[in-house]
A tleap script that builds the chain and sets N, CA, C and O, in Angstrom:
source leaprc.protein.ff14SB
mol = sequence {
  NILE SER PHE LEU MET GLU LEU VAL ASN GLU
  PHE GLU ASP TYR LEU GLN THR GLU GLU ILE
  ASN PRO ASP LEU ALA TYR GLU VAL VAL GLU
  LYS LEU CYS LEU MET ILE ALA PRO ILE ALA
  PRO HIE LEU ALA GLU GLU ILE TRP HIE MET
  LEU GLY LYS GLU GLY SER VAL HIE GLN GLU
  ASN TRP PRO GLU PRO GLU SER LYS LEU LEU
  VAL SER LYS GLU ALA ILE VAL VAL ILE GLN
  ILE ASN GLY LYS VAL LYS GLU LYS VAL LYS
  VAL PRO VAL GLY SER SER LYS ASP ASP VAL
  LEU ASN LEU ALA LEU SER SER GLU LYS VAL
  SER LYS THR ILE ALA GLY ARG GLU ILE LYS
  LYS VAL ILE TYR VAL GLN ASP LYS ILE LEU
  ASN ILE VAL CVAL
}
set mol.1.N position { -48.633 172.000 202.526 }
set mol.1.CA position { -49.526 171.876 203.671 }
set mol.1.C position { -50.106 170.464 203.735 }
set mol.1.O position { -50.435 169.985 204.820 }
set mol.2.N position { -50.234 169.796 202.595 }
set mol.2.CA position { -50.822 168.453 202.601 }
set mol.2.C position { -49.969 167.475 203.411 }
set mol.2.O position { -50.507 166.574 204.055 }
set mol.3.N position { -48.635 167.646 203.383 }
set mol.3.CA position { -47.791 166.746 204.165 }
set mol.3.C position { -48.042 166.925 205.656 }
set mol.3.O position { -47.929 165.967 206.421 }
set mol.4.N position { -48.384 168.146 206.080 }
set mol.4.CA position { -48.716 168.370 207.490 }
set mol.4.C position { -50.004 167.644 207.862 }
set mol.4.O position { -50.109 167.043 208.931 }
set mol.5.N position { -50.974 167.710 206.968 }
set mol.5.CA position { -52.245 167.022 207.239 }
set mol.5.C position { -52.035 165.508 207.290 }
set mol.5.O position { -52.631 164.821 208.120 }
set mol.6.N position { -51.191 164.997 206.404 }
set mol.6.CA position { -50.887 163.566 206.429 }
set mol.6.C position { -50.216 163.184 207.745 }
set mol.6.O position { -50.542 162.157 208.340 }
set mol.7.N position { -49.284 164.010 208.193 }
set mol.7.CA position { -48.602 163.756 209.458 }
set mol.7.C position { -49.586 163.773 210.620 }
set mol.7.O position { -49.547 162.893 211.480 }
set mol.8.N position { -50.460 164.759 210.648 }
set mol.8.CA position { -51.455 164.854 211.726 }
set mol.8.C position { -52.375 163.642 211.697 }
set mol.8.O position { -52.682 163.079 212.748 }
set mol.9.N position { -52.820 163.232 210.514 }
set mol.9.CA position { -53.707 162.070 210.404 }
set mol.9.C position { -53.012 160.788 210.872 }
set mol.9.O position { -53.596 159.993 211.608 }
set mol.10.N position { -51.765 160.594 210.442 }
set mol.10.CA position { -51.011 159.408 210.877 }
set mol.10.C position { -50.781 159.435 212.385 }
set mol.10.O position { -50.884 158.408 213.054 }
set mol.11.N position { -50.473 160.602 212.907 }
set mol.11.CA position { -50.230 160.741 214.343 }
set mol.11.C position { -51.515 160.457 215.125 }
set mol.11.O position { -51.480 159.807 216.171 }
set mol.12.N position { -52.633 160.940 214.620 }
set mol.12.CA position { -53.915 160.679 215.273 }
set mol.12.C position { -54.215 159.176 215.296 }
set mol.12.O position { -54.686 158.651 216.305 }
set mol.13.N position { -53.944 158.491 214.193 }
set mol.13.CA position { -54.124 157.031 214.152 }
set mol.13.C position { -53.204 156.351 215.163 }
set mol.13.O position { -53.610 155.420 215.858 }
set mol.14.N position { -51.952 156.829 215.237 }
set mol.14.CA position { -50.989 156.263 216.178 }
set mol.14.C position { -51.479 156.422 217.617 }
set mol.14.O position { -51.322 155.513 218.432 }
set mol.15.N position { -52.065 157.564 217.925 }
set mol.15.CA position { -52.541 157.816 219.291 }
set mol.15.C position { -53.723 156.917 219.672 }
set mol.15.O position { -54.046 156.787 220.853 }
set mol.16.N position { -54.356 156.308 218.693 }
set mol.16.CA position { -55.468 155.384 218.964 }
set mol.16.C position { -54.978 153.978 219.287 }
set mol.16.O position { -55.759 153.136 219.729 }
set mol.17.N position { -53.690 153.718 219.070 }
set mol.17.CA position { -53.138 152.395 219.372 }
set mol.17.C position { -52.904 152.265 220.867 }
set mol.17.O position { -52.943 153.252 221.601 }
set mol.18.N position { -52.664 151.049 221.306 }
set mol.18.CA position { -52.476 150.791 222.738 }
set mol.18.C position { -51.042 150.995 223.196 }
set mol.18.O position { -50.800 151.224 224.381 }
set mol.19.N position { -50.093 150.915 222.282 }
set mol.19.CA position { -48.687 151.003 222.659 }
set mol.19.C position { -48.098 152.342 222.222 }
set mol.19.O position { -47.368 152.417 221.234 }
set mol.20.N position { -48.422 153.395 222.966 }
set mol.20.CA position { -47.932 154.730 222.648 }
set mol.20.C position { -46.612 154.966 223.364 }
set mol.20.O position { -46.505 154.767 224.574 }
set mol.21.N position { -45.624 155.386 222.618 }
set mol.21.CA position { -44.328 155.738 223.175 }
set mol.21.C position { -44.357 157.248 223.470 }
set mol.21.O position { -44.394 158.048 222.535 }
set mol.22.N position { -44.342 157.650 224.751 }
set mol.22.CA position { -44.435 159.071 225.086 }
set mol.22.C position { -43.307 159.922 224.491 }
set mol.22.O position { -43.533 161.071 224.112 }
set mol.23.N position { -42.098 159.364 224.409 }
set mol.23.CA position { -40.978 160.113 223.830 }
set mol.23.C position { -41.207 160.376 222.341 }
set mol.23.O position { -40.909 161.459 221.839 }
set mol.24.N position { -41.738 159.375 221.648 }
set mol.24.CA position { -42.026 159.531 220.225 }
set mol.24.C position { -43.150 160.544 220.024 }
set mol.24.O position { -43.058 161.405 219.149 }
set mol.25.N position { -44.201 160.450 220.822 }
set mol.25.CA position { -45.321 161.391 220.717 }
set mol.25.C position { -44.844 162.819 220.953 }
set mol.25.O position { -45.251 163.736 220.240 }
set mol.26.N position { -43.982 163.012 221.952 }
set mol.26.CA position { -43.436 164.335 222.250 }
set mol.26.C position { -42.636 164.867 221.056 }
set mol.26.O position { -42.760 166.031 220.678 }
set mol.27.N position { -41.818 163.994 220.477 }
set mol.27.CA position { -40.997 164.403 219.339 }
set mol.27.C position { -41.852 164.792 218.137 }
set mol.27.O position { -41.546 165.759 217.440 }
set mol.28.N position { -42.920 164.039 217.896 }
set mol.28.CA position { -43.812 164.352 216.775 }
set mol.28.C position { -44.463 165.717 216.986 }
set mol.28.O position { -44.518 166.526 216.060 }
set mol.29.N position { -44.957 165.981 218.202 }
set mol.29.CA position { -45.585 167.271 218.485 }
set mol.29.C position { -44.563 168.396 218.338 }
set mol.29.O position { -44.876 169.461 217.805 }
set mol.30.N position { -43.347 168.157 218.808 }
set mol.30.CA position { -42.286 169.161 218.700 }
set mol.30.C position { -41.995 169.489 217.227 }
set mol.30.O position { -41.913 170.658 216.850 }
set mol.31.N position { -41.842 168.452 216.407 }
set mol.31.CA position { -41.539 168.664 214.985 }
set mol.31.C position { -42.727 169.308 214.266 }
set mol.31.O position { -42.547 170.173 213.409 }
set mol.32.N position { -43.921 168.887 214.614 }
set mol.32.CA position { -45.121 169.477 214.027 }
set mol.32.C position { -45.218 170.956 214.375 }
set mol.32.O position { -45.582 171.780 213.535 }
set mol.33.N position { -44.893 171.280 215.608 }
set mol.33.CA position { -44.885 172.672 216.065 }
set mol.33.C position { -43.916 173.505 215.227 }
set mol.33.O position { -44.246 174.621 214.824 }
set mol.34.N position { -42.738 172.976 214.966 }
set mol.34.CA position { -41.754 173.683 214.144 }
set mol.34.C position { -42.267 173.906 212.722 }
set mol.34.O position { -42.037 174.959 212.126 }
set mol.35.N position { -42.966 172.902 212.186 }
set mol.35.CA position { -43.422 172.999 210.803 }
set mol.35.C position { -44.630 173.913 210.628 }
set mol.35.O position { -44.813 174.491 209.557 }
set mol.36.N position { -45.462 174.053 211.666 }
set mol.36.CA position { -46.619 174.932 211.518 }
set mol.36.C position { -46.303 176.380 211.878 }
set mol.36.O position { -47.125 177.267 211.648 }
set mol.37.N position { -45.124 176.626 212.438 }
set mol.37.CA position { -44.764 177.976 212.881 }
set mol.37.C position { -44.943 179.050 211.796 }
set mol.37.O position { -45.465 180.121 212.102 }
set mol.38.N position { -44.532 178.807 210.545 }
set mol.38.CA position { -44.736 179.862 209.532 }
set mol.38.C position { -46.205 180.067 209.161 }
set mol.38.O position { -46.588 181.145 208.707 }
set mol.39.N position { -47.017 179.042 209.353 }
set mol.39.CA position { -48.421 179.096 208.946 }
set mol.39.C position { -49.298 179.633 210.076 }
set mol.39.O position { -50.192 180.449 209.851 }
set mol.40.N position { -49.030 179.166 211.279 }
set mol.40.CA position { -49.809 179.564 212.461 }
set mol.40.C position { -48.843 179.965 213.567 }
set mol.40.O position { -48.650 179.215 214.523 }
set mol.41.N position { -48.236 181.137 213.444 }
set mol.41.CA position { -47.157 181.511 214.361 }
set mol.41.C position { -47.564 181.584 215.835 }
set mol.41.O position { -46.810 181.149 216.705 }
set mol.42.N position { -48.739 182.124 216.120 }
set mol.42.CA position { -49.152 182.270 217.519 }
set mol.42.C position { -49.463 180.912 218.145 }
set mol.42.O position { -49.092 180.642 219.288 }
set mol.43.N position { -50.145 180.069 217.384 }
set mol.43.CA position { -50.458 178.719 217.862 }
set mol.43.C position { -49.175 177.934 218.106 }
set mol.43.O position { -49.030 177.280 219.139 }
set mol.44.N position { -48.256 177.999 217.167 }
set mol.44.CA position { -46.982 177.285 217.304 }
set mol.44.C position { -46.220 177.759 218.530 }
set mol.44.O position { -45.649 176.951 219.263 }
set mol.45.N position { -46.210 179.056 218.752 }
set mol.45.CA position { -45.501 179.617 219.907 }
set mol.45.C position { -46.120 179.118 221.214 }
set mol.45.O position { -45.407 178.780 222.159 }
set mol.46.N position { -47.443 179.078 221.255 }
set mol.46.CA position { -48.147 178.602 222.460 }
set mol.46.C position { -47.830 177.131 222.722 }
set mol.46.O position { -47.529 176.750 223.853 }
set mol.47.N position { -47.898 176.312 221.680 }
set mol.47.CA position { -47.591 174.879 221.828 }
set mol.47.C position { -46.138 174.702 222.252 }
set mol.47.O position { -45.836 173.859 223.097 }
set mol.48.N position { -45.241 175.488 221.672 }
set mol.48.CA position { -43.819 175.411 221.984 }
set mol.48.C position { -43.583 175.595 223.488 }
set mol.48.O position { -42.807 174.862 224.101 }
set mol.49.N position { -44.257 176.569 224.059 }
set mol.49.CA position { -44.088 176.825 225.496 }
set mol.49.C position { -44.803 175.773 226.343 }
set mol.49.O position { -44.349 175.458 227.442 }
set mol.50.N position { -45.914 175.228 225.847 }
set mol.50.CA position { -46.597 174.135 226.547 }
set mol.50.C position { -45.703 172.896 226.619 }
set mol.50.O position { -45.793 172.106 227.558 }
set mol.51.N position { -44.840 172.742 225.612 }
set mol.51.CA position { -43.902 171.619 225.603 }
set mol.51.C position { -42.746 171.845 226.579 }
set mol.51.O position { -41.906 170.965 226.769 }
set mol.52.N position { -42.709 173.024 227.193 }
set mol.52.CA position { -41.660 173.323 228.148 }
set mol.52.C position { -40.407 173.871 227.512 }
set mol.52.O position { -39.346 173.877 228.136 }
set mol.53.N position { -40.509 174.328 226.295 }
set mol.53.CA position { -39.353 174.847 225.566 }
set mol.53.C position { -39.098 176.300 225.944 }
set mol.53.O position { -40.021 177.052 226.258 }
set mol.54.N position { -37.851 176.666 225.907 }
set mol.54.CA position { -37.437 178.043 226.179 }
set mol.54.C position { -37.294 178.797 224.861 }
set mol.54.O position { -37.102 178.183 223.812 }
set mol.55.N position { -37.384 180.100 224.909 }
set mol.55.CA position { -37.193 180.917 223.719 }
set mol.55.C position { -38.369 180.806 222.767 }
set mol.55.O position { -39.450 180.347 223.138 }
set mol.56.N position { -38.142 181.234 221.533 }
set mol.56.CA position { -39.197 181.251 220.529 }
set mol.56.C position { -39.037 180.095 219.546 }
set mol.56.O position { -37.925 179.733 219.162 }
set mol.57.N position { -40.158 179.531 219.155 }
set mol.57.CA position { -40.151 178.469 218.151 }
set mol.57.C position { -39.579 178.994 216.832 }
set mol.57.O position { -39.036 178.229 216.035 }
set mol.58.N position { -39.706 180.301 216.613 }
set mol.58.CA position { -39.255 180.896 215.355 }
set mol.58.C position { -37.736 181.056 215.285 }
set mol.58.O position { -37.194 181.411 214.237 }
set mol.59.N position { -37.061 180.799 216.383 }
set mol.59.CA position { -35.603 180.870 216.404 }
set mol.59.C position { -34.973 179.488 216.203 }
set mol.59.O position { -33.750 179.362 216.143 }
set mol.60.N position { -35.798 178.476 216.103 }
set mol.60.CA position { -35.310 177.099 215.960 }
set mol.60.C position { -35.151 176.724 214.495 }
set mol.60.O position { -35.758 177.334 213.615 }
set mol.61.N position { -34.328 175.714 214.246 }
set mol.61.CA position { -34.144 175.190 212.885 }
set mol.61.C position { -35.249 174.202 212.549 }
set mol.61.O position { -35.803 173.536 213.424 }
set mol.62.N position { -35.554 174.124 211.260 }
set mol.62.CA position { -36.534 173.154 210.800 }
set mol.62.C position { -35.969 171.749 210.968 }
set mol.62.O position { -34.753 171.561 210.943 }
set mol.63.N position { -36.844 170.764 211.138 }
set mol.63.CA position { -36.355 169.374 211.231 }
set mol.63.C position { -35.691 168.947 209.913 }
set mol.63.O position { -36.142 169.323 208.831 }
set mol.64.N position { -34.638 168.172 210.018 }
set mol.64.CA position { -33.947 167.653 208.844 }
set mol.64.C position { -34.597 166.338 208.429 }
set mol.64.O position { -34.798 165.462 209.271 }
set mol.65.N position { -34.930 166.181 207.148 }
set mol.65.CA position { -35.525 164.916 206.708 }
set mol.65.C position { -34.491 163.797 206.661 }
set mol.65.O position { -33.301 164.045 206.464 }
set mol.66.N position { -34.953 162.574 206.842 }
set mol.66.CA position { -34.083 161.411 206.698 }
set mol.66.C position { -34.235 160.891 205.268 }
set mol.66.O position { -35.287 160.375 204.892 }
set mol.67.N position { -33.187 161.033 204.491 }
set mol.67.CA position { -33.218 160.714 203.065 }
set mol.67.C position { -33.709 159.300 202.786 }
set mol.67.O position { -34.463 159.081 201.838 }
set mol.68.N position { -33.288 158.338 203.602 }
set mol.68.CA position { -33.671 156.939 203.339 }
set mol.68.C position { -35.180 156.729 203.484 }
set mol.68.O position { -35.735 155.800 202.898 }
set mol.69.N position { -35.840 157.580 204.256 }
set mol.69.CA position { -37.286 157.445 204.432 }
set mol.69.C position { -38.088 158.124 203.328 }
set mol.69.O position { -39.298 157.923 203.223 }
set mol.70.N position { -37.422 158.922 202.512 }
set mol.70.CA position { -38.100 159.644 201.444 }
set mol.70.C position { -38.211 158.837 200.159 }
set mol.70.O position { -38.876 159.269 199.217 }
set mol.71.N position { -37.577 157.682 200.104 }
set mol.71.CA position { -37.601 156.846 198.912 }
set mol.71.C position { -38.890 156.027 198.911 }
set mol.71.O position { -39.172 155.274 199.844 }
set mol.72.N position { -39.653 156.193 197.850 }
set mol.72.CA position { -40.928 155.494 197.736 }
set mol.72.C position { -40.753 154.171 197.004 }
set mol.72.O position { -39.946 154.065 196.080 }
set mol.73.N position { -41.505 153.175 197.419 }
set mol.73.CA position { -41.460 151.869 196.759 }
set mol.73.C position { -42.604 151.718 195.766 }
set mol.73.O position { -42.634 150.774 194.976 }
set mol.74.N position { -43.548 152.661 195.815 }
set mol.74.CA position { -44.693 152.626 194.909 }
set mol.74.C position { -44.813 153.947 194.170 }
set mol.74.O position { -44.422 155.000 194.673 }
set mol.75.N position { -45.364 153.869 192.966 }
set mol.75.CA position { -45.620 155.067 192.170 }
set mol.75.C position { -47.088 155.040 191.756 }
set mol.75.O position { -47.682 153.973 191.600 }
set mol.76.N position { -47.654 156.214 191.584 }
set mol.76.CA position { -49.022 156.309 191.066 }
set mol.76.C position { -48.905 156.697 189.601 }
set mol.76.O position { -48.398 157.765 189.260 }
set mol.77.N position { -49.387 155.800 188.740 }
set mol.77.CA position { -49.326 156.028 187.302 }
set mol.77.C position { -50.715 156.435 186.821 }
set mol.77.O position { -51.706 155.761 187.100 }
set mol.78.N position { -50.769 157.545 186.097 }
set mol.78.CA position { -52.018 158.040 185.533 }
set mol.78.C position { -52.255 157.303 184.216 }
set mol.78.O position { -51.377 157.241 183.356 }
set mol.79.N position { -53.450 156.750 184.076 }
set mol.79.CA position { -53.814 156.038 182.843 }
set mol.79.C position { -54.706 156.958 182.023 }
set mol.79.O position { -55.765 157.392 182.477 }
set mol.80.N position { -54.260 157.246 180.812 }
set mol.80.CA position { -55.049 158.093 179.910 }
set mol.80.C position { -55.448 157.305 178.681 }
set mol.80.O position { -54.738 156.402 178.238 }
set mol.81.N position { -56.600 157.666 178.141 }
set mol.81.CA position { -57.014 157.123 176.853 }
set mol.81.C position { -57.247 158.329 175.956 }
set mol.81.O position { -58.088 159.182 176.242 }
set mol.82.N position { -56.491 158.385 174.870 }
set mol.82.CA position { -56.511 159.532 173.961 }
set mol.82.C position { -56.306 160.843 174.708 }
set mol.82.O position { -56.935 161.852 174.389 }
set mol.83.N position { -55.428 160.824 175.697 }
set mol.83.CA position { -55.070 162.038 176.417 }
set mol.83.C position { -56.015 162.434 177.538 }
set mol.83.O position { -55.810 163.464 178.180 }
set mol.84.N position { -57.045 161.638 177.786 }
set mol.84.CA position { -57.993 161.954 178.858 }
set mol.84.C position { -57.812 160.958 180.005 }
set mol.84.O position { -57.790 159.746 179.796 }
set mol.85.N position { -57.685 161.493 181.210 }
set mol.85.CA position { -57.448 160.652 182.381 }
set mol.85.C position { -58.662 159.759 182.650 }
set mol.85.O position { -59.793 160.237 182.734 }
set mol.86.N position { -58.409 158.474 182.781 }
set mol.86.CA position { -59.477 157.513 183.070 }
set mol.86.C position { -59.261 156.780 184.382 }
set mol.86.O position { -60.217 156.304 184.994 }
set mol.87.N position { -58.000 156.685 184.820 }
set mol.87.CA position { -57.705 155.874 185.998 }
set mol.87.C position { -56.337 156.258 186.556 }
set mol.87.O position { -55.491 156.808 185.851 }
set mol.88.N position { -56.145 155.959 187.814 }
set mol.88.CA position { -54.831 156.092 188.453 }
set mol.88.C position { -54.581 154.781 189.179 }
set mol.88.O position { -55.445 154.287 189.903 }
set mol.89.N position { -53.389 154.218 188.981 }
set mol.89.CA position { -53.068 152.936 189.598 }
set mol.89.C position { -51.744 153.019 190.342 }
set mol.89.O position { -50.824 153.726 189.931 }
set mol.90.N position { -51.666 152.275 191.455 }
set mol.90.CA position { -50.414 152.162 192.204 }
set mol.90.C position { -49.641 150.979 191.661 }
set mol.90.O position { -50.175 149.881 191.505 }
set mol.91.N position { -48.366 151.225 191.375 }
set mol.91.CA position { -47.503 150.160 190.868 }
set mol.91.C position { -46.160 150.230 191.580 }
set mol.91.O position { -45.785 151.290 192.081 }
set mol.92.N position { -45.434 149.126 191.633 }
set mol.92.CA position { -44.077 149.186 192.187 }
set mol.92.C position { -43.202 150.106 191.320 }
set mol.92.O position { -43.320 150.104 190.095 }
set mol.93.N position { -42.336 150.882 191.956 }
set mol.93.CA position { -41.444 151.777 191.222 }
set mol.93.C position { -40.632 150.964 190.220 }
set mol.93.O position { -40.100 149.904 190.549 }
set mol.94.N position { -40.546 151.474 188.998 }
set mol.94.CA position { -39.770 150.810 187.958 }
set mol.94.C position { -40.542 149.771 187.175 }
set mol.94.O position { -39.942 149.001 186.426 }
set mol.95.N position { -41.861 149.728 187.327 }
set mol.95.CA position { -42.670 148.746 186.599 }
set mol.95.C position { -42.529 148.944 185.096 }
set mol.95.O position { -42.384 150.065 184.609 }
set mol.96.N position { -42.577 147.826 184.374 }
set mol.96.CA position { -42.415 147.878 182.920 }
set mol.96.C position { -43.706 148.339 182.249 }
set mol.96.O position { -44.785 148.316 182.840 }
set mol.97.N position { -43.558 148.751 181.011 }
set mol.97.CA position { -44.697 149.197 180.203 }
set mol.97.C position { -45.752 148.102 180.104 }
set mol.97.O position { -46.945 148.370 180.242 }
set mol.98.N position { -45.311 146.869 179.865 }
set mol.98.CA position { -46.254 145.754 179.723 }
set mol.98.C position { -47.019 145.487 181.009 }
set mol.98.O position { -48.222 145.230 180.975 }
set mol.99.N position { -46.325 145.544 182.147 }
set mol.99.CA position { -46.992 145.310 183.433 }
set mol.99.C position { -48.062 146.370 183.707 }
set mol.99.O position { -49.168 146.052 184.143 }
set mol.100.N position { -47.718 147.625 183.448 }
set mol.100.CA position { -48.668 148.708 183.693 }
set mol.100.C position { -49.818 148.634 182.696 }
set mol.100.O position { -50.969 148.876 183.060 }
set mol.101.N position { -49.523 148.306 181.462 }
set mol.101.CA position { -50.580 148.172 180.449 }
set mol.101.C position { -51.551 147.063 180.834 }
set mol.101.O position { -52.765 147.245 180.741 }
set mol.102.N position { -51.031 145.919 181.264 }
set mol.102.CA position { -51.902 144.814 181.685 }
set mol.102.C position { -52.776 145.217 182.874 }
set mol.102.O position { -53.959 144.879 182.929 }
set mol.103.N position { -52.189 145.933 183.812 }
set mol.103.CA position { -52.952 146.413 184.961 }
set mol.103.C position { -54.033 147.395 184.511 }
set mol.103.O position { -55.163 147.348 184.995 }
set mol.104.N position { -53.681 148.277 183.588 }
set mol.104.CA position { -54.645 149.255 183.076 }
set mol.104.C position { -55.793 148.564 182.353 }
set mol.104.O position { -56.957 148.921 182.534 }
set mol.105.N position { -55.459 147.577 181.535 }
set mol.105.CA position { -56.493 146.876 180.773 }
set mol.105.C position { -57.419 146.055 181.669 }
set mol.105.O position { -58.546 145.747 181.283 }
set mol.106.N position { -56.945 145.701 182.861 }
set mol.106.CA position { -57.797 144.953 183.786 }
set mol.106.C position { -58.748 145.876 184.552 }
set mol.106.O position { -59.657 145.406 185.235 }
set mol.107.N position { -58.538 147.170 184.438 }
set mol.107.CA position { -59.411 148.145 185.093 }
set mol.107.C position { -60.738 148.233 184.351 }
set mol.107.O position { -60.779 148.257 183.120 }
set mol.108.N position { -61.805 148.278 185.109 }
set mol.108.CA position { -63.145 148.343 184.513 }
set mol.108.C position { -63.345 149.635 183.716 }
set mol.108.O position { -63.918 149.611 182.627 }
set mol.109.N position { -62.874 150.758 184.259 }
set mol.109.CA position { -63.034 152.054 183.579 }
set mol.109.C position { -62.316 152.062 182.236 }
set mol.109.O position { -62.851 152.542 181.237 }
set mol.110.N position { -61.102 151.527 182.223 }
set mol.110.CA position { -60.311 151.518 180.995 }
set mol.110.C position { -60.907 150.538 179.995 }
set mol.110.O position { -61.064 150.870 178.820 }
set mol.111.N position { -61.239 149.342 180.446 }
set mol.111.CA position { -61.759 148.330 179.518 }
set mol.111.C position { -63.089 148.772 178.903 }
set mol.111.O position { -63.345 148.474 177.736 }
set mol.112.N position { -63.934 149.470 179.649 }
set mol.112.CA position { -65.188 149.985 179.094 }
set mol.112.C position { -64.918 151.020 178.010 }
set mol.112.O position { -65.588 151.040 176.978 }
set mol.113.N position { -63.934 151.876 178.252 }
set mol.113.CA position { -63.640 152.966 177.322 }
set mol.113.C position { -63.060 152.462 176.008 }
set mol.113.O position { -63.348 153.018 174.948 }
set mol.114.N position { -62.245 151.415 176.069 }
set mol.114.CA position { -61.618 150.929 174.829 }
set mol.114.C position { -62.325 149.720 174.231 }
set mol.114.O position { -61.859 149.169 173.233 }
set mol.115.N position { -63.430 149.300 174.817 }
set mol.115.CA position { -64.149 148.124 174.319 }
set mol.115.C position { -64.512 148.300 172.842 }
set mol.115.O position { -65.120 149.297 172.451 }
set mol.116.N position { -64.127 147.318 172.041 }
set mol.116.CA position { -64.448 147.314 170.623 }
set mol.116.C position { -63.591 148.248 169.782 }
set mol.116.O position { -63.851 148.414 168.590 }
set mol.117.N position { -62.587 148.853 170.373 }
set mol.117.CA position { -61.716 149.770 169.639 }
set mol.117.C position { -60.304 149.189 169.573 }
set mol.117.O position { -59.890 148.428 170.447 }
set mol.118.N position { -59.588 149.555 168.544 }
set mol.118.CA position { -58.243 149.046 168.337 }
set mol.118.C position { -57.218 149.983 168.994 }
set mol.118.O position { -57.279 151.201 168.830 }
set mol.119.N position { -56.288 149.397 169.729 }
set mol.119.CA position { -55.207 150.183 170.334 }
set mol.119.C position { -54.165 150.437 169.252 }
set mol.119.O position { -53.568 149.506 168.711 }
set mol.120.N position { -53.956 151.726 168.945 }
set mol.120.CA position { -53.023 152.089 167.891 }
set mol.120.C position { -51.619 152.353 168.422 }
set mol.120.O position { -50.624 152.078 167.750 }
set mol.121.N position { -51.554 152.892 169.642 }
set mol.121.CA position { -50.246 153.255 170.185 }
set mol.121.C position { -50.344 153.313 171.704 }
set mol.121.O position { -51.383 153.673 172.258 }
set mol.122.N position { -49.249 152.953 172.373 }
set mol.122.CA position { -49.166 153.050 173.828 }
set mol.122.C position { -47.903 153.845 174.158 }
set mol.122.O position { -46.797 153.483 173.754 }
set mol.123.N position { -48.096 154.934 174.899 }
set mol.123.CA position { -46.979 155.783 175.303 }
set mol.123.C position { -46.840 155.648 176.817 }
set mol.123.O position { -47.798 155.857 177.562 }
set mol.124.N position { -45.635 155.297 177.258 }
set mol.124.CA position { -45.406 155.078 178.686 }
set mol.124.C position { -44.212 155.882 179.168 }
set mol.124.O position { -43.112 155.767 178.628 }
set mol.125.N position { -44.440 156.696 180.190 }
set mol.125.CA position { -43.360 157.385 180.897 }
set mol.125.C position { -43.291 156.712 182.259 }
set mol.125.O position { -44.203 156.835 183.077 }
set mol.126.N position { -42.197 156.001 182.488 }
set mol.126.CA position { -42.070 155.148 183.668 }
set mol.126.C position { -42.394 155.890 184.965 }
set mol.126.O position { -41.904 156.986 185.235 }
set mol.127.N position { -43.244 155.233 185.745 }
set mol.127.CA position { -43.663 155.700 187.067 }
set mol.127.C position { -44.487 156.981 187.039 }
set mol.127.O position { -44.704 157.596 188.084 }
set mol.128.N position { -44.953 157.395 185.850 }
set mol.128.CA position { -45.720 158.643 185.759 }
set mol.128.C position { -47.034 158.483 185.003 }
set mol.128.O position { -48.103 158.744 185.554 }
set mol.129.N position { -46.961 158.054 183.742 }
set mol.129.CA position { -48.152 158.083 182.903 }
set mol.129.C position { -48.140 156.966 181.851 }
set mol.129.O position { -47.090 156.574 181.342 }
set mol.130.N position { -49.326 156.477 181.551 }
set mol.130.CA position { -49.518 155.520 180.466 }
set mol.130.C position { -50.662 156.059 179.623 }
set mol.130.O position { -51.786 156.195 180.105 }
set mol.131.N position { -50.374 156.365 178.367 }
set mol.131.CA position { -51.394 156.899 177.473 }
set mol.131.C position { -51.677 155.878 176.381 }
set mol.131.O position { -50.782 155.457 175.648 }
set mol.132.N position { -52.934 155.494 176.294 }
set mol.132.CA position { -53.363 154.522 175.284 }
set mol.132.C position { -54.094 155.297 174.187 }
set mol.132.O position { -55.079 155.986 174.451 }
set mol.133.N position { -53.602 155.175 172.961 }
set mol.133.CA position { -54.232 155.849 171.833 }
set mol.133.C position { -55.049 154.819 171.075 }
set mol.133.O position { -54.525 153.806 170.612 }
set mol.134.N position { -56.356 155.096 170.955 }
set mol.134.CA position { -57.261 154.179 170.238 }
set mol.134.C position { -57.839 154.850 169.014 }
set mol.134.O position { -58.621 154.237 168.286 }
savepdb mol mol.pdb
quit
């Protein structure tokens, strides 16, 4: 459901711009209608007919995702100290352990927590988690 909320929020921002493409707006509403049909069937059906569509929204196929658009260029890495989450940072996908560690150490929350303590071990799972053992 969170992806639907993200779509609605992005669409709302788009509608605030000056250069709205009516065909694109129509397509977004159509796809949104298809995606909310299982959650809000009556609302989806009403919107479907307001769009001028024939038949039932529940007889239509779900939109197909475009694979090339699903590839993320950034990852959110969770920074833990002794197994406790202290920070989350955005990094380019594939960032090295050293790059993420340097970014983590520059964080105020992390630097306060490890101040005056010796780092004994650093465990890094690429694009997911960095655990600093002190």
